[in-house]
N, C-alpha and C positions, 0 to 999 in steps of 0.2 A: 569535416562529415561525409563519409562514405554517400554518394549519391542515391544509391539505391535505400538509404534510408531516411535524406534528411526532411522526409515532411511525413515520419511516422512517428507520434508523440502519445506519451501516456502521461499520467500524473508525476511519476514519479521523475520524467524527464523536466515536466513543465513548474514542479516543485522545486527543485535543484534549483533552476535559474534565478526562480524567483525568490530564494534564500541567498544567494549568489552567485551571480556571472563565473567569478574564478573559479568556485566550487565547479559549475556546470563545464568549464575549459576542462578542468582535470579529468574529470570522469566521464564527460559524452562526447568530450573532441579527441582527448588522449587516451579516453577509454581504460584508467587505472582504478585499480579499487585493492584494497590493502591486503596484503598477506594471511592476515587476522580478519575473520567474520565478528562482527558486535554479537557478542551471546543475549544480548535482548532481540536481534533479529531473528537469529539462527531458532531460537526458541518459540518465539509467535509463528514461524512458519511451521514447525513442527504440530504445535496446538492446532493451528487451522487445517493441517492434513487429519489428525483428530476427530477434529470436531466436523468436515466433512465427509468421512467414513461413519461418524455418527449419524449423522440426519440423514444419511444413503442407507444405513442399514439397522439402524437402531440396536444393534450390536456392542455392547461396550467391549468387548475382549478384542473386535478388530478394530475400535477405533484407538484402543489403547497400543493396542499392535503396528497400527499404520503412525502413530507417535514415536513411538520407539525406530521405528524406520529412518525417521525424519531427523529425529535427533543427534546431533553429534555430542555424544559420550567424553569427547576430549576438554569440555569446555572449562570445566572443573570450577565452579560458582556455585557460590551458595545458597545462594534462592534461587536459581533456575537450573533446575536438577531432573535427571528423567523422573523420582521420587515424586517432586511436585508435580511434573506435569501428567503425570499418571492421576494424583491424587484432584488433579483440576478437573479431568475429565469423567472421573467417577462421578465427582461431585457436581458437575454438571448435569450429567444423566440422572443424575436423581432429582436435581431441581427442577429441570424438563422433561422428565419422560415424556412418551410419546402420545398416552394420552390425556396430560396435562398442557399441551402444547397450545397457546392460545392462537396461533397463527397455522397457514396451510401453504405450501412451499407451490409455486405456479412452478419453479425454477431452482434446482441445487447450482451449484458452482459451475459458471461457465467462462470460459475465454470471450470477448467480444469487442469486435472492431468496425466501427462507423465512420462516416464519410463526414467533415465537415467543411464544405467549399474547396473541396481535393485536397485537406488534411486529413489525413488517416490518423484517427484515435481510437485508443481500446485500453482494456485493462482485465482484469479477473473478476469477477463479480460472484460475493461466496456464494448469496443467492436471490429470490424474487418471491416475497410473500405475500398474503392475502388476511389482512389482521383488522377485523374491525370493519370491514368496508371501504380498507386503504388498500392499495396496492404498493408495498413499500421493497426496498433494497434493504437485504441484511448483509452486517458487514458483522465479521467477529474482531475485537480487539482485547489482546492482553495489555493489563497495566500492573505495574508495583506501587504504583502514587496515584491517590485521587483526591481531587478537592471539588469544593462547590461548584467551581468551575471547570469542572472536566468535559461536560458535555458540550459548553460555548463552544469548544475550539472547532466543533462539526459544522458550522454554520455560519458565517459562511467557510465553505472548503471547497477547494478547487477538486481535490479527491473524490469527495462523497457526493458533491453535484455532478459531477461527472461522470458516478455510477449510475446515479438515478437519472439522467439524461439518456446513458446508452441504454437501459432498461425502458425507457420509456420509447425512443426509435425502435428498439427488437419487438416489443410488444404491440406497439400502437395503442396504446391508452395509456390514460393518464397514471403519472407516478407522482405519490405522496410525498415524498421523504424517506428516510432511511434509518434502519434499525439499529441502532449502534449496542452490539451484543457483547459487553463485555463479562472476562473471567479475571477478576481481582484476584491478588495475592501478597503476601507479604511473609515474612519467615514464620509468622505464629497465625495468622489465618488467610482466608479465604470469602468472596463472597461472588454473586453473579448479579449483574444489574442491565437492565435492559431501555434504553428511552429511546423516543421518536424523535429524529430532528427533519422536522416537516422543510417542503418546498414548494415556493409558490411558482406560479409560470414564468414569470418576469426574473427569476434567478436563471431560469432556463436559457432565456435570452440573454443573460448577460455572460452567461459562462461561454456560450457561441464566441461573444464579441470578444471575452479576454482570451482564448485558446487561439483565437485569429489572429490578436494583437501582441500575443508574447511570441507565437510562430514566426511570424513577420519580424519581429526584432530579434530572434534568435538566427533566424537566416539572414538577417542582413549585416551581423557583426562579422568583424574583420578577425578570426578568429586567431589567426597566425602575429597578429600586434596585439602583443601583450596590454599595451598603453592604451589603445582602442575600450576596452571594456574595462567597467568597475569592480575592485574588491567591495563586498558587504560585511565590514568589518564586526556590525552587529551580530551578523550570524555567527563569529568564531566559536562563541563559548556556547552555543546551546547544546541540549541536554544530550550528554554523551559526547559532546566536542567533534567538530568537523573533520572528519575524516582527511583533511589534505590541508590540515593548519600548520604541520612543521614545513610543508614546502612554502607556504606564503612567510613563512618567518626567516626562511633561506635566503640569504643574498643569489646564491646557484643552487635552486632546486633540484636540479639534474644531476645534481651529485645524490641526493638522497632518494631518487626515484628508483634507480636497480636494488636498493636494498629496503625498499618499504612496500615496494607497490608489483604486482602483477596486470597484466595486457588483458582486458576484457570487455569486450563489446556489449552495449545493453543493446540486444535486439528483442523485446517482448512480444514480434510479429514475424519473429523467423518459423517458429512451431505451430502449422496450420491444423494440426490433429486436435480434434474438439472445438474449432472456432468458429464461432459464424460472426460472418460479414455482412453488413450493413448499409447497403447504400452503393 
């Protein structure tokens, strides 16, 4: 890793390493990304942009326009379409009109960077709200599958606890948890569900400890020696499949790299515009 970025981390990098060190190698040491972006990721990003505009302006036409500007219409998927995205945003605005929102915004979407004992950790928080006497991070999710345990995945969770910890450092006040704001959709229906995932002070202490230990482990690895770090085969078949599975199943993966991947470094801290640096 380039020296300038070796102590800059976010939840995406750390979760990638936790899922599989070999996946981390391909993505964050070799900086390889597939030529074709996953549709679910692109759709979720466009919906996020629409929600940000809605909460900023409460103008549904501007919200829908923001979605269309960020949605890649060349994806050609039956479930995630421009029509579906617009329908979701209009449905969300009807379910949660401004005068019916149960919370007040303390801060809209913001890029935040904090210092954790010399480690620069950051991310993009969708919002911070005041709801029923609690200070909460707001995080938007799109989901086409939900079950009884859907919300269990967010506690414990490195990303959500990290957002809450960053908000705590930023506002210098207690953050009681995260509002998981789900836009759920299938081919035939849609729904809007919110649930609070609480956080206790000890979880923030544990978060700091986990981040420091993970970063120390990452930086101590000999990334040029493939035999020095282990693959995690239990992650190969995760939902959607690992982007680098074909490389790991090939005796000579370098033959596949030029045909399947492009070079793109992950530098979430390069763009300083609008970023709040704490500590």
